[in-house]
C-alpha positions in Angstrom: 78.9 71.0 -161.4 78.4 69.9 -158.3 75.8 68.1 -156.6 74.6 71.0 -155.0 74.9 73.4 -158.1 73.0 70.5 -160.2 70.3 70.5 -158.0 69.5 73.9 -157.9 69.7 74.5 -161.4 67.2 71.9 -162.0 65.4 74.0 -158.9 65.4 77.3 -160.8 64.5 75.9 -164.1 67.9 75.7 -165.1 69.4 73.4 -167.2 72.2 71.9 -165.7 75.1 69.7 -167.3 73.5 66.9 -167.0 70.0 65.7 -164.8 70.4 64.3 -161.5 68.2 61.8 -159.9 67.4 62.7 -157.0 65.3 61.9 -154.3 64.2 62.5 -150.8 64.4 59.7 -148.2 60.4 59.7 -147.3 59.4 58.2 -150.5 63.0 57.9 -152.6 62.5 56.3 -155.3 65.4 54.3 -157.0 67.6 56.9 -154.6 67.5 55.9 -151.0 68.4 52.4 -150.9 66.1 50.2 -149.8 64.6 47.6 -147.3 66.2 44.0 -146.3 63.9 41.7 -148.6 63.9 44.1 -151.8 67.8 44.2 -151.1 68.0 40.4 -150.9 65.5 40.2 -154.2 68.4 41.9 -156.0 71.3 40.2 -154.7 69.3 37.1 -155.4 68.9 38.3 -159.2 72.3 39.3 -160.1 73.0 42.7 -158.3 76.4 42.9 -156.5 76.3 43.1 -152.9 76.5 46.9 -152.6 74.1 48.7 -149.8 72.2 50.6 -149.4 69.4 48.3 -147.5 67.2 49.5 -144.8 68.0 48.0 -141.5 65.8 46.7 -138.8 67.0 50.1 -136.9 65.7 52.8 -140.1 69.1 53.8 -141.3 70.8 52.7 -144.5 74.4 51.0 -144.8 76.2 52.4 -147.3 74.2 54.4 -148.9 77.1 55.9 -150.5 77.5 52.2 -152.1 73.9 52.2 -153.4 73.9 55.8 -154.8 77.6 55.3 -156.3 76.7 52.1 -158.1 73.3 53.6 -159.1 74.4 56.8 -160.4 71.4 58.6 -158.2 72.0 61.1 -155.0 70.0 62.7 -152.4 70.6 65.7 -149.9 72.5 65.6 -146.6 69.9 65.3 -143.6 70.6 67.2 -140.6 70.0 64.5 -138.4 70.7 66.5 -134.8 67.5 67.5 -133.1 68.6 70.4 -131.8 67.7 70.1 -127.8 67.7 68.2 -125.1 66.2 64.8 -125.7 62.7 64.4 -124.6 62.1 61.3 -122.5 60.0 59.6 -124.9 58.2 55.8 -124.4 58.3 52.9 -123.3 57.7 49.7 -125.4 57.4 46.0 -125.2 57.1 43.3 -127.9 55.5 39.6 -127.9 54.6 37.1 -130.4 51.3 35.8 -130.5 48.9 34.2 -132.8 51.4 34.4 -135.5 51.9 38.7 -135.4 54.7 40.9 -133.6 52.3 43.3 -130.8 53.6 46.2 -129.6 53.1 47.5 -126.7 53.8 51.2 -125.3 53.2 52.7 -122.0 51.1 55.1 -123.6 48.6 52.9 -124.0 49.3 51.9 -128.1 48.9 48.4 -129.7 50.6 47.6 -132.8 50.0 44.3 -135.0 52.7 43.6 -137.6 53.7 40.7 -139.3 56.7 39.2 -137.4 59.5 40.4 -138.8 57.8 43.9 -140.4 61.1 46.0 -139.9 62.8 44.6 -142.9 59.9 44.4 -144.7 57.3 47.3 -144.1 54.1 46.1 -144.6 51.2 48.8 -143.5 51.2 47.7 -139.6 47.6 47.2 -137.5 47.5 50.2 -135.0 44.9 48.8 -132.5 45.4 51.4 -131.1 46.9 55.0 -131.2 49.1 57.0 -128.5 46.3 59.8 -128.4 42.5 58.9 -127.6 41.3 61.9 -125.6 42.9 64.7 -123.1 44.1 62.4 -120.6 46.3 60.8 -123.1 47.8 63.9 -125.2 48.9 64.8 -121.7 50.4 62.4 -121.4 51.6 62.3 -125.0 52.9 65.8 -124.5 54.9 65.5 -121.6 56.7 62.3 -122.6 57.6 63.4 -126.3 58.4 67.5 -125.5 62.5 68.0 -125.9 64.0 70.0 -122.8 66.1 72.9 -123.6 66.7 74.0 -126.6 70.4 74.6 -128.2 73.0 77.7 -127.9 73.5 79.3 -130.4 77.8 78.2 -130.2 75.5 74.6 -130.9 73.7 75.6 -133.6 76.8 76.8 -135.2 78.4 74.4 -135.1 75.9 72.2 -136.9 76.0 75.0 -139.6 79.5 74.5 -139.9 79.9 70.5 -140.2 77.1 70.9 -142.5 78.6 74.2 -144.6 80.6 73.6 -148.2 80.7 70.2 -148.8 78.6 70.1 -151.8 75.8 68.6 -151.7 72.2 70.1 -150.7 71.2 69.8 -147.2 67.6 69.1 -145.9 66.3 70.1 -142.3 63.1 68.5 -141.7 60.2 70.3 -139.7 57.3 69.4 -137.5 54.5 69.0 -139.8 49.8 69.2 -139.1 48.2 66.8 -140.1 50.7 64.2 -141.0 52.1 64.4 -137.2 48.3 64.4 -135.8 47.7 61.2 -137.6 50.5 59.8 -136.3 49.1 60.7 -132.8 45.3 59.9 -133.0 45.2 57.5 -136.0 43.9 58.6 -138.8 39.8 58.4 -138.8 40.1 60.4 -135.6 42.2 63.1 -137.3 39.8 63.3 -139.3 36.7 63.8 -136.5 38.5 65.6 -134.4 38.5 69.4 -135.8 34.3 68.3 -135.8 34.5 66.5 -132.7 37.3 68.4 -130.6 37.9 71.1 -132.0 39.7 73.2 -129.2 42.4 70.0 -129.1 42.4 70.1 -132.4 43.8 73.9 -132.2 45.9 73.1 -128.9 47.8 69.9 -130.6 48.6 72.5 -133.4 49.7 75.4 -131.6 52.2 72.7 -130.0 53.4 71.3 -133.4 53.7 75.1 -134.2 55.7 76.1 -130.6 57.9 72.8 -131.5 59.2 74.5 -134.8 59.5 78.0 -132.7 61.5 77.1 -130.4 63.7 74.3 -131.7 63.2 74.1 -135.7 63.8 78.0 -136.9 66.1 78.7 -135.5 68.2 75.5 -137.2 66.8 76.7 -140.2 68.5 80.0 -139.7 71.7 78.9 -138.8 72.0 75.9 -141.1 70.8 77.9 -144.0 69.6 74.6 -146.0 68.7 74.2 -149.1 65.6 72.0 -148.3 63.1 71.9 -145.5 60.7 69.5 -145.8 57.3 68.4 -143.9 56.0 64.8 -144.7 52.2 65.3 -144.3 50.3 62.0 -146.1 47.2 64.5 -146.1 45.6 62.5 -149.5 44.1 59.6 -150.4 43.4 58.2 -153.9 40.5 60.9 -154.2 42.0 63.9 -152.6 42.4 65.7 -149.3 41.2 63.7 -146.0 39.7 67.3 -144.9 38.6 70.0 -146.5 40.5 73.0 -148.1 38.7 75.3 -145.4 39.6 73.4 -142.3 43.2 72.9 -143.5 43.2 76.6 -143.9 42.6 77.1 -140.1 43.8 74.7 -138.3 47.0 73.7 -140.6 48.2 76.4 -142.7 49.1 79.2 -139.7 51.9 76.3 -139.0 52.8 76.4 -142.8 52.6 80.3 -142.8 55.3 80.3 -139.7 57.7 78.2 -141.4 57.5 79.8 -144.5 58.7 83.0 -143.7 61.3 81.4 -141.9 62.1 79.6 -145.1 62.3 83.1 -147.7 64.1 84.7 -144.9 67.0 81.8 -144.7 67.3 82.3 -148.4 66.4 78.5 -148.2 65.5 77.6 -151.6 62.9 74.4 -151.8 60.1 74.3 -149.5 59.0 71.1 -150.0 56.0 68.5 -148.8 56.2 64.8 -148.7 52.4 64.1 -149.9 50.9 60.6 -150.8 47.6 60.0 -152.8 45.8 62.4 -155.3 48.3 65.7 -154.2 46.8 68.0 -157.0 44.2 69.5 -154.8 46.5 70.8 -151.8 49.0 72.3 -153.9 47.5 75.6 -154.6 46.6 75.8 -151.0 50.4 75.2 -149.6 51.4 78.0 -151.8 50.0 80.3 -150.3 52.5 79.5 -148.0 55.6 79.5 -149.9 55.9 76.2 -150.6 56.9 75.4 -154.0 57.9 71.4 -154.4 55.9 68.3 -153.9 56.8 64.5 -153.5 56.3 61.5 -154.7 53.2 62.3 -157.1 52.0 58.7 -157.0 50.4 57.3 -160.3 47.8 54.9 -159.1 46.8 58.3 -157.0 45.7 60.0 -160.8 48.2 62.7 -160.4 48.6 64.5 -164.2 52.1 65.4 -163.3 52.0 67.5 -167.3 48.5 68.9 -165.3 50.4 70.1 -162.5 53.2 71.8 -164.8 50.4 73.6 -166.7 48.7 74.9 -163.1 51.6 75.6 -161.5 55.0 75.9 -163.9 57.2 77.4 -161.4 55.9 74.4 -159.0 59.5 71.7 -158.3 58.0 68.3 -158.8 59.8 64.9 -157.6 58.8 61.5 -158.5 55.8 60.6 -160.7 57.1 57.5 -162.3 55.5 54.0 -161.3 57.7 52.1 -158.8 56.1 48.9 -160.0 57.4 49.3 -163.5 60.5 47.3 -161.9 58.9 44.4 -160.6 59.1 40.7 -162.1 57.3 41.0 -165.3 56.2 44.4 -166.0 59.1 45.5 -168.0 57.1 46.4 -171.0 56.0 49.4 -168.4 59.1 50.5 -168.3 59.2 52.6 -172.4 56.2 54.4 -170.7 57.5 55.3 -168.0 60.2 57.2 -169.4 58.5 59.2 -171.7 56.2 60.8 -169.1 60.2 61.7 -167.5 60.9 62.9 -171.7 57.7 64.8 -171.3 58.4 66.5 -168.5 62.1 67.3 -168.4 62.2 70.1 -171.3 59.5 71.9 -169.0 62.6 72.1 -165.9 61.9 71.8 -162.0 61.5 68.1 -162.3 63.1 65.5 -160.1 62.6 61.9 -162.5 62.1 59.3 -160.3 60.1 55.8 -158.6 56.8 57.2 -157.4 58.0 55.8 -153.5 60.5 52.6 -153.0 61.4 50.0 -155.2 59.5 47.1 -153.4 60.2 43.3 -153.3 59.2 41.8 -156.5 62.0 44.1 -158.0 64.6 42.5 -159.9 68.2 43.9 -161.3 67.8 43.0 -164.3 64.6 45.2 -164.8 65.9 47.9 -162.6 69.0 48.1 -164.9 66.5 48.6 -167.9 64.7 51.4 -166.2 68.0 52.7 -164.7 69.8 52.5 -168.4 67.1 54.1 -170.4 66.9 56.9 -167.1 70.2 58.0 -167.4 70.8 57.8 -170.9 67.4 60.7 -171.0 68.8 62.6 -168.2 72.3 62.3 -169.8 73.6 61.6 -166.9 77.1 59.7 -167.0 77.1 58.3 -163.5 76.5 54.6 -162.0 78.0 51.5 -161.5 75.3 49.4 -162.9 75.6 47.1 -166.8 73.0 49.1 -169.1 70.7 47.0 -171.2 70.0 48.7 -174.0 
């Protein structure tokens, strides 16, 4: 089987020649490399220099080397945005009082630890891009792309990603996740009550971006995966009510979902942190059939999800912290979760987020040995520890 054939077999609930250890880069588990601090930790505890480190520009270096060494896989991501680029923002940075302050000409101000580009702890978003209608108009003017690509340009991109033997992914503009990035989590939860007209206007703008740029790309490329990044849940469930989601967000899902079905795209997936189970039946109405990463500490129960949604595709769900120093006793229990889920089909076992800086090479080898054995997966050059 090719990588793509194996991926599609799992998505259809069929048994592949072996189960891939597959991840998406928003929450890659063990499949998408690591940030610089975690990479240096792995090097210091015995891993050879294989590549796959995420650098400060947000791009992994030699991800193929990482995937070959650990025997993992992920999709080819369509990197091109099919339009003339938007003007964008201008930023300035300064170090003050031991922190890095990033100031944007939109008025947004962010404070973070120095070197956060290689570590990533949550920054302090002191002021967001959109705070009122005036700042929204500035944001929209700076972030709206120019002229859409021609049919010929779309066809050229489609040819680039055709017949690669790997699953292909396109990201679409989502709803609450995009809103939260503009206005911050507090205003994102209140805007539907305080300024519903502005909320509708922002959602209409996002829908228009999909309509003008992303849906034509989906029709041309016919990818295997269309992805929404939402992160609309916390450890207690959804940040807004189901009724608000249906009013403000679901129409955009429905429109993209129709394009996904018409293009024959097999996987419509949502990246969603926190306790994600309440969101599943709502987005299923629009044709969403997959979700990740199913964070363990948010009390997601994948066996419950599988029982209630037997055809839903699950990715992740294994506690990432079992890879950290001193946590090796947790590894067998996480593998047993995957052992119970694999026979039920439509499951890609992986970590429930990225690898953390406390990881050790030995623990990662222990985890990957057990996971590869369970999956019947012969890939990977790493030393097996049994």
